[in-house]
N, C-alpha and C positions, 0 to 999 in steps of 0.2 A: 504494500500500500504506500501511496505517496504522501508521507506525513508532511514534507516540506511544502507541498502545494496546498494542503489543507491548512497549514499554519499561516501561510500568506493570506488566505481568504479570511481566516479567523481574526487575524490582526487588523484587516480592513474593517471587519465588523466591530472590533473592539473600539476603534477610534472613529467610527462613523458618527458625524455630528459633533466631534470634539470641539471644533471651532469652524465657523462658517465665514465665507468671504463677506466683508473685507478683512477678516482675521484680526480685527481690533476689539479688545474687551469693551470699549465704549460703544460699539455698534449695538443697536437695539436687539438684534437677533442673537447676539453673544452674551447678553446680560442674564439670560435664563437658558442655561445649556443642559446637555444630557437628556436629549429627547427620546433616545432609543434604549429600551431594555433596562429601565431603572427599577430595582427592587428596594422600596423604601422600608424603614422600620415599621412594624405593625402598629405602633402607637401614633404614627403620623395621621393627623385628622383627615387628610385627603384619601388615605387608605380605608379608614373606617367609613368614610363617606362614599366610597365606591368609585372615585375618579382616578385613583392610582392603585398600584399593586405592591404587595410585599412578597408575593410568591410567583413562581413560574411553573406551569404544568405542561409536561411533555408526554405524548403517547406515540409509540411506533411499533412496527412489527419486525421480528427477527426470525429468520429461517435457521433452525438450529441443526448442528451436526453433533460431534462428540465433545463432551465436557465444555459447554458454552460458558463464556465469561464476558463481561462487559466492563471496560474501563470508563469511568465517568470523570471527565476533566472539566471543572468549573472555572471559568475565567471571567474577570470583571476588573473595572478600574475602581480604586479606592481613593477618594478625594481627601488628600491631606493638604499641605502647602502647595504641592504639585500632585496631580493624579498619579497614582502608582499602580502598575500592573500587578494583578494577583492571579495565581494559577494554583488550584488545589486538585489533587488527583485521588480517586477512590477506586478500589478494585471490588467488583461485584461478581461473586460466584453464583451463577443462576440455579445451582442446586438449592440455594436458599431463595424461596419465592418472595421473601421480603428482606429488605436491608435498610439500615438507617445510619447515616454518617453525620456527626456534628463537626463544626469547624469554628475556630476562633482565630481571627487575624490580629495578632498582638504587636506587630512590628512598629506600628505608628499609632498615634492618638488621633481621633478616638478609636477604640477597639470595635471591630465588627464581628458579630457572631451569626451563625446560621446553621441550617441542617439540610441534608439531601436525603430524601426518602425514596425508595424504589420498590416496585412490586411487579410480579408477572401474572399473566392470565393465559392459560392454554387455549389456543384457537384451533389448532389441528395437532396431529401427532408430532409434527415437525415445525410448527410455527407458534411462537410466543408473542403475546402483546406485552410490551414493556411500558410501565408508567413510572415517570421520574418527576419528583417535585423538588424544587429548590425554594427554600424559605429564608428570608432575612428575619432573624429573631432578636436583632439588636434593640435594646431599650433606649428610649429617649429620656434625657434628664428631665426632672420636673420643670415645667415652664418653657422648655426648649422645643416648642411644637411648630416653629416656623420652617420654611422650606430649606433655608441655608443650613440650619442645624440638622435637619433630616438628611440632606445630601451628604454631609460629612459621615453619616452612619449608613449610607446606602451602598448597594452593589450596582455600579454604573456600567451600562452596556453588558449586562450579564448574559452569558450564553454557555452552553455545554457542548463538548465534543465527546461523542460516544464512539468507542473503539471495540469491535467485537473480535473475539477469538473463538473458534468452534461454532461459527455462525455467520450469517450475512444479513444485512438489513434489507428491508423491502422499500422500494421507492414509494413515497406517499403521493407523488405527482404522476407517476406512470406505473402503477402496480400491475402484476399479472392478473388476468381476468378472474381467476379463482379466488383472489384475495381482495378484489375491489370492494366487496361489502365490508370486510374487516377493516380495510383502510378508511372507508367512509365513516366507520364508527369511532375512529380515533379522534380525540379532542385535544387540541393544543391551544393553550392560553398564554399569550405573551411571547410566543416563539413559533418558528416555522422550520421543522426538521427537513433537511435536504442531504442527499448523498454528496460526499466530498472526496477528492482524490482524482485519479485518472478515470476518464469515462469507462464504465463497465465494472469498476471496483465497487464493492458493497460492504467493505469492512468498517467504514467510518461514516458517521452521521453528525452533521452540525445543526444544533438546535439554535437557530439564529433569531434575534429580536427584530430583524428586518427581513422582508420577503425576498427570497432568492429562488433560483432554479437549481435542479440537480447539477452537480459538478461545476459550480461557479469558478471562474478563473480571473486572475488579475491580468489585464492587458499587458503583453510583454513590452509595449512601447511606453508604458507609464513610468515616469521617473521616480515616482513615490506618491505617498498619500496626500490628497488635498482635503481630506476630512469632510467633504461636502456630499450630501445625499445626491445620488444619480450624477456623480461628478463627471465633468467634461474637462479633461486635462488641458486641452488646447485653449479653451475659453478662459479657464481660470489662470493659466500662465499669462495670457494677455492682460487679464484684469489686474493681476498682481503688479505687472510692469507699469500700469498706469497709476498706481498709488502715489500720493505725494510723499515728499521726504518726511513730513510730520507723521503721516499714517504709517510709513515703514518703521519709523522710530518706535511708535506705539506697538507695532507688531513684534518688533525685536524684544520688547519688554513683556510680551504676553506669555512667555514660557519657552522651554527648549524646542518643542515641536513646531510652534509658529515661527520661531527664529530660524530653525533649520530649513523650514519650507521656504522662507524668504531668501536665505543664503543660496539654497539649491537653485531656485528660480533665477536669481540675478546672475549666477555663475554659468548656467547652462540653458538659458531660455531659447536660444537659437537652435540648439541641438534637440530640445524637447519639442519645439514646434515642427522641426523637420521630420521627427519620428512619428508624430501624431497626425499631421495634416494629410487628409485624403486617404487614410488607411482603409483598405477594403478587405474584409474577412472572407467573404465568399460571394460568388455570383450565381444567379439563377435565371432561367429564361422568363421573359415577360409572359404573363398569362394571355392566352388567346381570348379575344372577345367573342 
C-alpha cells in the first residue's frame, strides 16, 4: 500500500482552511478559522445547542480474510500558541467486537482528552461493518464557554486513517452490487470515508471532514499547500504576487506556514505558473448531438 501518497492527501486535509487568501489575520474570513472537522469540548454551548459537534461517527465495510486487524490513526491540529500537529495510533484486533481507547494530549497547555470507541457488526460470513466514534471529552473551565476558549481545547481538522491487515475495505462510493444495500445503511456524521493509496488498493480508508472521491491525489504540478478550499494554485500564486508590501509584512507575521507560503511564492512564482498553466489531465471525444 502507498502510505506516502495517503499521507500527502491527509496532510492537505489537515491544513484545509488553515488560512485563506489574502492570508492576513486581519482579513474578515481569517478572524474565525477552523471551519472543517472541529470536535469541540462537550460543554461548549454550541455543542449542546446542536450547531456544533464534539464527536465524529464513522461506518464502513471490511471484507475480511484471516486474522483481520485495523489500525486507527487519529490526526488533528491542537491550537496552542501555534497549531501543533497531533497523531495518535491505536491497534484494533477484530477478534474483539468492541474496543475503546482513551487519549490525553499533555505536551502543551491546555490539555486535550478524548476517546475512540469501535465496534463490529457481521453483515455476511466475510464482511464486517465497522463503527468508529471519536469523542472530545475535554472539560471547559468554569466560565470559559466562549469560542476562543473552546478552540484551545478542540480537535481541529480531525480525521482518521484506517489501515487494514487481513482484510480490504469496500468503497462507499462504488460498492459491488451485492453490498450496495449494506453500504447504503452506513451512516457517517462529520466525515466522508474514501479509499486512499494507489487506485485499486483497498487497505487504507481516510475518514475525511471534507468531501473527497476515492483515491484522491495531490496534483504533481502543485508547489505546496495554499490552504484554501477547492484551491487553484495558479490563481492564488497570482493573487499573492499582487499583495502590497504592508499585506506581505502582515502575512510574514501570521505564522510559519503563511510565511513559508509567501517565501515559496516570491522565490518560484514563474516556475509555479509555468507548471500549472494549461495542464491537461486527459482528453475525451466530444459527444455527438
